[in-house]
Steps between C-alpha positions, in 0.01 A plus 500: 500500500687334787865587574749200446614523870153520664606229751805708598276798589275279707814375699614835554184619630472193742857577618418860569176387688713256727747784572237737613365237722841416649613848547200718594554872450594668847251719661604878462499683821585865580857387608578310189700755304690638804587140603635446134706812526628409846618165359679677206667749712611239742666304230666809335545713821888477533580512129258798451660684797847461362396600161339808638804587702743464223280715277518776762882464519563498132267808479692685768839383337393645165379839667833527681700439193301760310540753778883422514523534126324828502717641788817397322400677163415827683808737413672622831627857528773575726393677815741719677336460827539122500863513426680178411201280530355616164841524318689229327831355637716697254320829582550432867875440450534816288345702775669325785718697714831344506787500773626850357185662647579402861668781680864439581453553873271210525776277327759616744277405794452147356869455449596609839674813366525838633181685574 
């Protein structure tokens, strides 16, 4: 039994044969694949470099954010050796030595009074 489009298949076979004659298969050598990859990398070199650098920056930024978040969540305990650096502003004001703690002799020297 013959297919109804038998002429179409013959034409298609002839077109493929003409194509093979017009465009012969290239000879494959040892440098074929490395040459292909060099061409691909030359076309995508700059964009791939930018993409790679941006990925590293994003990774570093995420790591830095996580580190800062961890450091901010660690509870701090006041340390007597550190002094004002580890206390809050209100605690520093409460423990601050006011002008009443300065000896009176120092005030007399500053005002030009009697020694």
